[in-house]
C-alpha positions in Angstrom: -12.9 0.5 9.0 -10.2 3.1 9.6 -6.4 2.7 9.3 -3.5 4.5 10.8 -3.1 6.2 7.4 -6.7 7.4 7.2 -6.7 8.6 10.9 -3.5 10.5 10.3 -5.0 12.2 7.2 -8.0 13.3 9.2 -5.6 15.0 11.6 -6.1 12.4 14.3 -3.2 11.2 16.6 -4.0 7.6 17.5 -2.8 5.9 20.7 -0.4 3.9 18.5 1.1 7.2 17.1 1.4 8.5 20.7 3.2 5.4 21.8 5.5 5.5 18.8 6.3 9.2 19.3 7.5 8.5 22.9 9.5 5.5 21.8 11.2 7.5 19.0 11.7 10.7 20.9 9.8 12.6 18.2 6.7 14.8 18.5 3.3 13.3 18.0 2.7 15.7 15.2 5.8 14.6 13.3 4.6 11.0 13.6 1.1 11.9 12.4 2.5 13.9 9.4 4.9 11.2 8.3 2.1 8.5 8.4 -0.3 10.8 6.6 2.3 11.5 3.9 3.0 7.8 3.4 6.6 8.1 4.5 6.0 6.1 7.7 4.0 3.0 8.5 2.8 1.6 11.8 2.3 -2.1 11.2 -0.4 -2.9 13.7 -3.2 -5.4 12.7 -6.2 -4.7 14.9 -6.3 -8.4 15.9 -2.6 -8.4 17.0 -3.2 -5.0 18.8 -5.8 -6.7 20.9 -3.1 -9.1 22.0 0.6 -8.5 23.0 1.7 -6.1 20.2 3.6 -3.0 21.1 3.3 -0.5 18.3 6.4 0.6 16.4 7.0 2.6 13.2 9.1 2.2 10.1 10.1 5.4 8.2 12.9 7.7 7.2 12.2 10.1 10.1 12.5 7.3 12.7 15.3 5.1 13.9 16.5 2.5 11.4 14.7 -0.8 12.1 15.7 -4.4 11.5 13.6 -7.5 10.7 14.4 -11.1 11.5 13.1 -14.0 9.5 12.1 -17.3 11.1 9.8 -20.1 10.1 9.9 -23.8 9.4 10.6 -25.6 6.1 9.4 -28.7 4.4 12.7 -30.4 5.6 13.1 -29.3 9.3 11.9 -27.3 12.3 8.9 -27.4 14.6 6.7 -25.1 16.7 9.0 -25.1 19.8 12.0 -24.3 17.7 10.3 -21.4 15.9 9.0 -20.0 19.3 12.6 -20.2 20.6 13.8 -18.3 17.5 11.1 -15.7 18.0 12.2 -15.2 21.6 15.9 -15.0 20.6 15.1 -12.4 17.9 13.0 -10.2 20.1 15.5 -10.5 23.0 18.4 -9.5 20.8 16.6 -6.5 19.4 14.6 -7.4 16.3 12.0 -4.7 15.6 9.8 -7.0 13.5 9.8 -10.7 12.7 8.6 -12.4 9.5 7.2 -16.0 9.6 8.3 -17.5 6.4 7.1 -21.1 7.2 6.8 -23.3 4.1 6.4 -26.7 5.7 3.6 -28.4 7.5 1.4 -27.1 10.3 1.8 -23.5 9.2 -1.4 -22.2 10.7 -0.7 -23.5 14.3 2.9 -22.2 14.1 1.7 -18.7 13.0 -1.1 -18.5 15.6 1.4 -19.3 18.4 4.0 -16.8 17.0 1.5 -14.0 16.8 0.1 -14.8 20.3 3.6 -14.7 21.8 5.1 -11.7 19.8 5.2 -8.1 21.1 6.7 -7.0 17.7 4.8 -6.9 14.4 4.7 -10.2 12.4 5.0 -10.3 8.7 4.3 -13.1 6.2 4.5 -14.0 2.5 1.0 -15.4 2.0 1.8 -17.2 -1.3 3.8 -19.8 0.8 0.9 -21.0 2.8 -1.4 -20.9 -0.3 1.1 -23.0 -2.2 1.2 -25.6 0.6 -2.5 -25.8 0.5 -2.4 -26.4 -3.3 0.1 -29.3 -2.8 3.0 -27.2 -4.2 1.5 -26.7 -7.7 1.5 -22.9 -8.4 -0.2 -23.6 -11.8 -3.4 -24.6 -9.9 -3.8 -21.2 -8.2 -6.8 -19.1 -9.0 -6.9 -15.5 -7.9 -9.6 -16.3 -5.3 -7.2 -18.8 -3.6 -4.8 -15.9 -3.0 -7.4 -13.4 -1.9 -8.8 -16.0 0.6 -5.3 -16.6 2.0 -4.6 -12.9 2.5 -7.9 -12.6 4.4 -7.2 -15.7 6.4 -3.8 -14.4 7.6 -5.3 -10.9 8.2 -7.8 -12.5 10.6 -5.0 -14.3 12.4 -3.4 -10.9 13.1 -0.5 -10.7 10.6 0.7 -7.1 10.7 2.3 -6.8 7.2 2.4 -9.0 4.1 4.9 -9.3 1.4 3.0 -9.6 -1.9 4.7 -9.7 -5.3 2.4 -7.5 -7.4 5.0 -5.8 -9.4 6.3 -8.7 -11.5 4.6 -8.4 -14.9 4.6 -10.6 -18.0 6.5 -8.0 -19.9 9.4 -8.1 -17.4 10.2 -11.9 -17.7 12.3 -11.7 -20.9 14.6 -9.2 -19.0 15.7 -12.0 -16.6 16.8 -14.5 -19.3 20.5 -13.4 -19.4 20.8 -13.0 -15.6 23.5 -15.0 -13.8 21.0 -16.1 -11.0 17.7 -15.6 -12.7 14.7 -14.8 -10.4 15.8 -15.5 -6.8 12.7 -14.3 -5.0 10.6 -17.4 -4.1 7.4 -15.4 -4.5 8.6 -13.7 -7.7 9.6 -17.0 -9.3 6.3 -18.6 -8.4 4.3 -15.7 -9.9 6.5 -15.9 -13.0 5.9 -19.6 -13.4 2.1 -19.0 -13.0 2.1 -16.4 -15.7 4.2 -18.5 -18.1 1.8 -21.5 -17.5 -1.3 -19.5 -18.2 0.0 -16.8 -20.5 -1.8 -14.2 -18.4 -0.8 -11.1 -16.5 0.1 -11.3 -12.8 -3.2 -11.9 -11.0 -1.9 -10.1 -7.8 -1.4 -7.0 -9.9 -4.8 -7.3 -11.5 -6.5 -7.8 -8.1 -4.5 -5.1 -6.3 -7.6 -3.1 -5.4 -9.4 -6.2 -4.0 -6.3 -6.9 -1.9 -6.3 -3.3 -0.6 -10.0 -3.8 0.5 -9.0 -6.8 2.6 -5.9 -5.1 4.1 -7.7 -2.0 4.9 -10.3 -3.9 6.9 -7.6 -5.1 9.4 -5.1 -2.4 8.8 -2.5 -4.8 7.4 0.5 -3.0 5.9 1.6 -3.7 2.4 5.2 -4.8 1.9 5.4 -4.6 -1.8 7.7 -7.5 -2.7 10.7 -7.1 -5.1 10.2 -10.3 -7.1 12.9 -9.3 -9.5 15.5 -8.3 -7.0 19.1 -9.3 -8.1 20.4 -12.5 -6.5 24.0 -11.8 -7.3 26.3 -8.8 -7.7 26.4 -9.6 -11.5 22.7 -8.9 -11.8 22.6 -5.7 -9.6 20.8 -2.6 -10.8 19.7 -4.2 -14.1 16.6 -3.4 -16.3 14.4 -6.1 -14.7 15.0 -4.7 -11.2 14.2 -1.2 -12.2 11.3 -2.1 -14.5 9.6 -3.7 -11.5 10.5 -0.7 -9.3 8.5 1.6 -11.6 5.5 -0.6 -11.3 5.9 -0.6 -7.5 6.0 3.2 -7.5 2.5 3.2 -9.2 1.2 0.7 -6.7 2.4 2.9 -3.8 0.1 5.6 -5.0 -2.8 3.2 -5.5 -2.3 1.8 -2.0 -2.4 5.3 -0.4 -5.4 6.3 -2.4 -7.1 3.2 -1.0 -6.2 4.1 2.6 -3.7 1.2 3.2 -0.3 1.6 4.6 2.6 0.7 2.4 6.3 0.0 2.3 8.5 -1.2 -0.5 11.1 -4.1 -0.5 14.5 -3.6 -1.9 17.4 -5.5 -3.5 19.5 -8.2 -1.8 22.8 -8.1 -3.7 24.2 -4.7 -4.5 27.9 -3.6 -4.7 28.9 -0.8 -2.3 29.2 1.8 -5.0 25.6 1.3 -6.2 23.8 1.2 -2.8 23.2 5.0 -2.4 21.9 5.3 -6.0 19.5 2.4 -5.4 18.1 3.9 -2.2 17.7 7.4 -3.7 16.1 6.0 -6.8 13.6 4.0 -4.8 12.7 7.1 -2.7 12.1 9.1 -5.8 10.2 6.4 -7.8 8.1 5.3 -4.8 7.1 8.7 -3.5 9.0 8.4 -0.3 7.4 5.2 0.9 9.6 3.4 3.6 12.2 1.2 1.9 12.8 -2.2 3.4 16.0 -3.8 2.0 17.2 -7.4 2.1 20.8 -6.9 3.1 22.2 -5.9 0.7 25.1 -8.3 0.3 28.1 -6.4 -1.1 30.0 -9.5 -2.3 29.0 -13.1 -3.3 32.2 -14.9 -2.1 31.5 -15.5 1.6 29.0 -18.3 2.1 28.8 -18.9 5.9 29.6 -15.3 6.5 26.9 -13.6 4.6 25.6 -11.9 7.8 28.8 -9.9 7.7 28.9 -9.2 3.9 25.3 -8.1 4.1 25.6 -6.1 7.3 28.2 -3.9 5.5 25.7 -3.1 2.8 22.9 -2.7 5.3 24.8 0.0 7.2 25.3 1.9 3.9 21.7 1.4 2.9 20.5 2.7 6.3 22.8 5.7 6.1 21.4 6.4 2.5 17.8 6.3 3.7 16.5 2.8 4.0 14.0 2.6 6.8 14.2 -1.1 7.7 16.9 -3.7 7.1 16.1 -7.4 6.7 18.7 -9.4 8.4 20.8 -12.2 6.9 22.1 -15.1 9.0 25.4 -17.2 8.6 23.2 -19.9 7.1 22.0 -17.7 4.2 22.0 -19.7 0.9 23.1 -22.8 2.9 20.3 -24.0 5.2 17.5 -23.2 7.7 18.9 -21.0 10.5 18.9 -22.2 14.1 18.7 -20.2 17.3 22.3 -19.2 17.2 22.1 -18.2 13.6 19.2 -15.9 14.4 21.2 -14.3 17.2 24.2 -13.7 15.0 22.0 -12.2 12.3 20.1 -9.9 14.7 23.3 -8.6 16.4 25.0 -8.0 13.1 22.1 -5.9 11.9 21.6 -4.1 15.2 25.1 -2.8 14.6 24.3 -1.8 11.0 21.1 0.0 12.1 22.8 1.8 15.0 25.6 2.9 12.7 23.0 4.3 10.3 21.3 6.1 13.1 24.6 7.6 14.2 25.3 8.8 10.6 21.7 10.2 10.3 22.0 11.8 13.8 18.9 10.2 15.2 17.8 11.2 18.8 19.7 9.2 21.4 22.0 7.3 19.1 25.2 9.1 20.1 24.3 9.1 23.8 24.6 5.4 24.1 28.0 5.4 22.4 29.2 8.1 24.6 28.0 6.4 27.8 29.7 3.1 26.8 32.9 5.0 26.0 32.9 6.7 29.4 32.4 3.4 31.1 35.3 1.9 29.1 37.6 4.6 30.1 36.5 4.3 33.7 37.1 0.5 33.6 33.5 0.1 34.6 33.2 -3.4 33.1 29.7 -4.1 34.3 28.4 -0.9 32.8 30.2 -1.7 29.6 28.4 -5.1 29.5 25.1 -3.5 30.2 25.3 -0.9 27.4 26.5 -3.3 24.8 24.3 -4.8 22.1 25.1 -8.3 23.4 25.9 -8.1 27.1 26.1 -11.9 27.5 28.8 -12.3 24.8 30.7 -9.2 25.9 31.0 -10.5 29.5 31.7 -14.1 28.3 34.7 -12.9 26.3 36.0 -10.9 29.2 35.6 -13.8 31.6 37.4 -16.3 29.4 40.7 -15.1 30.8 39.7 -13.0 33.8 36.7 -14.7 35.4 37.2 -13.7 39.0 34.9 -11.0 40.4 37.9 -8.9 41.5 38.7 -8.3 37.8 35.4 -6.6 37.3 37.0 -3.5 38.9 40.5 -4.0 37.4 41.9 -1.2 35.4 43.1 -3.4 32.6 42.0 -6.3 30.4 43.8 -9.4 29.4 44.9 -8.1 26.1 47.1 -5.3 27.5 47.6 -6.3 31.1 48.2 -3.8 33.9 51.3 -2.2 32.5 50.5 -1.7 28.8 46.9 -0.4 28.9 46.7 2.9 27.1 43.7 4.1 29.1 45.5 3.2 32.4 48.5 5.1 31.1 46.3 8.1 30.1 44.9 8.1 33.7 48.5 8.3 35.0 49.3 11.1 32.6 46.3 13.1 33.7 47.3 12.6 37.4 50.8 13.8 36.6 49.5 16.9 34.8 47.1 17.7 37.6 49.9 17.4 40.1 52.2 19.7 38.0 49.4 22.2 37.8 48.9 22.1 41.6 52.7 22.7 42.1 52.6 25.7 39.7 49.7 27.2 41.7 51.6 26.9 44.9 
């Protein structure tokens, strides 16, 4: 079976590439070249393509994308709640959604999510496999994992996070960390290796996994199992040792004809973000970088969607291709519908700011259009162009709800006499009148 990567390398422009080119306002040949080079992926499982999926791309040449995480836990949430989160995420602008369910009824929840989703769906297969094993990672055999990857591929999952880069020789590097191994998948693989005193079976069966993923054109999301979970652990030897392994796996993935992106760190101080992105691009041969945040400080529980959005904007500017959102509930609890909305909007701001900095097609146009509407006091057009029209209008209507104020040349903050834009209008009228007198 062919993949987007193999088709691109044959010189073929697929319907998905054509669709993506129009969406990104790039030429079809640029899309094909980027996919062929491994700098861009089009996560589009053939099963999901036959359903509601609208193809999209992730890569440095394209607009910066964002991902939203949803999924139930062993403690809370159900199918209706997860479908509501999916709808909220897509409505607010998420480009992909990951189903990170770890509780009961995972299969039914995922099938419904895939059936309802127009955007690519990602998973971490080890979660469902662990649930089937009763929570005991020590009981895993390599075939358990291979079977789960194939099972989820058959369901239509578009990309999968698999922690192949955590090796036995890396584990001693995490001993002195403040927060140890914070990746769930990374910690599970580490525990399996310690229990069995054997090398990471996902690394050893990488080629077998490629064979399964190529059959359905599932995109690799090479997981960063040793990512730092605190600013104190950022950019340490464990993180970069794993990154070197991931760079080798990128080449193996491309050689096997499977699309591949690489996950990046979640806690990085601002002055280290650019270095991290540039290092990944170099080590991983330009494969798209998908970063979790990164949080630029650890002191804001309840506001981590803000601390991470700051880092996300810098990461996108530096070359990250996709940003994984963080919600206000990060580190505190399972996000609800409102948390999903807050996380998505924060990250749409970050991604758009990155697109402005990278001068991506169309990014400046929207800002300019909203600025013109703001200066013209065209409130309805301001609402329409904003990332969150409902909230923008709700804030305006808190103090000026009447329809007549939708054409007023002031807002409630300045009032009619102190609005700088209203005063600027008056100045321009005065200048025009003076010019007319001079002409006479």
